[in-house]
N, C-alpha and C positions, 0 to 999 in steps of 0.2 A: 546559457542553461542557467535555467530559473528552476530553482526546488522547495520545498515546502517537503517539513520535516511533519511529519502528523506521530503521534504515541500511542499505540496502540496492546490493547489487553490484550493476554490470551496467549498467543505465541510464543511457544519452548519448544521446537525442534525442526527438524530440517525438510519435517512436511509443511509443517505451516509457513516455511519461507517459499519453498514452492508453493504452497497452494495459494499463499500470495503475493508470487513476484506471478503466477501462471496465469492468472484474472486479468493485474495491471497490464500482461502483457497482451492478452483479450482484449483489451479496451481500448490496445497502441499505447499503452504508458511505460514510461522509463522508468521503473523501480527495485528501489533496492532496499531489502529486512536487514535489521540492524539487532540480532534477538538480545542479545545483552544492554541493550538503550530498552527496545521494548518499540523502537520504533521503526517506522518504513519515510525513506526519502523518491518521493515522484518529483519524475521530471513536467510538467503538462504543458509548456513553452513552446512544442512547434503538435499542438493536438485542438480538437474542439471538447474535447473532455475537462468537465470542472470536477474540481475537486468537492466538491457535492455528491459526483459519479467515482469520482477515487476511494471516497468515505464508503459509500451502499454497497461496491465491491467487494469494498473488507471486511463489513460487517456483512456480507451474503457471504462470508467464506467460514463467517463464524465466529471473530473477531468485532472487540470491540475497539472503536476509536473514539480516544479521549480527548481530543486535543489538533 
Protein backbone atom coordinates (compact mmCIF):
# COMPACT_ATOMS: atom_id res chain seq x y z
CA UNK A 1 0.00 0.00 0.00
CA UNK A 2 1.37 3.38 -1.03
CA UNK A 3 0.04 6.31 0.95
CA UNK A 4 0.12 10.01 0.21
CA UNK A 5 -0.42 12.41 3.10
CA UNK A 6 -2.12 15.70 2.34
CA UNK A 7 -2.21 18.70 4.67
CA UNK A 8 -5.76 20.01 4.84
CA UNK A 9 -7.01 23.18 6.54
CA UNK A 10 -10.51 23.72 7.89
CA UNK A 11 -11.27 20.32 9.41
CA UNK A 12 -12.24 20.51 13.08
CA UNK A 13 -14.82 17.89 14.04
CA UNK A 14 -16.36 14.51 13.41
CA UNK A 15 -18.59 15.94 10.70
CA UNK A 16 -15.49 17.08 8.84
CA UNK A 17 -13.99 13.60 9.10
CA UNK A 18 -17.20 12.01 7.82
CA UNK A 19 -17.50 14.49 4.95
CA UNK A 20 -13.94 13.98 3.71
CA UNK A 21 -13.75 10.22 4.24
CA UNK A 22 -17.22 9.78 2.72
CA UNK A 23 -16.30 11.70 -0.40
CA UNK A 24 -13.10 9.68 -0.80
CA UNK A 25 -15.08 6.46 -0.45
CA UNK A 26 -17.33 7.61 -3.30
CA UNK A 27 -14.19 7.89 -5.44
CA UNK A 28 -13.15 4.37 -4.45
CA UNK A 29 -10.17 5.61 -2.44
CA UNK A 30 -9.14 4.58 1.05
CA UNK A 31 -8.68 7.70 3.16
CA UNK A 32 -8.03 8.38 6.84
CA UNK A 33 -8.35 11.81 8.45
CA UNK A 34 -6.16 12.85 11.39
CA UNK A 35 -7.74 15.99 12.86
CA UNK A 36 -4.89 16.64 15.27
CA UNK A 37 -2.32 16.76 12.50
CA UNK A 38 -4.73 18.33 9.97
CA UNK A 39 -3.85 15.55 7.54
CA UNK A 40 -5.57 13.12 5.24
CA UNK A 41 -3.73 9.93 4.33
CA UNK A 42 -4.94 8.43 1.06
CA UNK A 43 -4.10 5.31 -0.89
CA UNK A 44 -4.78 5.46 -4.61
CA UNK A 45 -2.42 2.65 -5.57
CA UNK A 46 -5.17 0.19 -6.56
CA UNK A 47 -7.36 2.71 -8.40
CA UNK A 48 -7.39 4.90 -11.50
CA UNK A 49 -7.94 7.94 -9.26
CA UNK A 50 -5.25 10.64 -9.30
CA UNK A 51 -4.07 12.71 -6.36
CA UNK A 52 -5.47 15.78 -8.13
CA UNK A 53 -8.91 14.15 -8.15
CA UNK A 54 -8.54 13.44 -4.43
CA UNK A 55 -7.59 17.07 -3.77
CA UNK A 56 -10.56 18.29 -5.81
CA UNK A 57 -12.93 16.00 -3.87
CA UNK A 58 -11.64 17.33 -0.54
CA UNK A 59 -11.87 20.94 -1.70
CA UNK A 60 -15.41 20.33 -3.01
CA UNK A 61 -16.33 19.59 0.62
CA UNK A 62 -15.16 23.09 1.61
CA UNK A 63 -11.65 22.35 2.89
CA UNK A 64 -8.31 23.66 1.64
CA UNK A 65 -5.56 21.25 0.59
CA UNK A 66 -2.28 23.04 1.26
CA UNK A 67 0.19 20.27 0.44
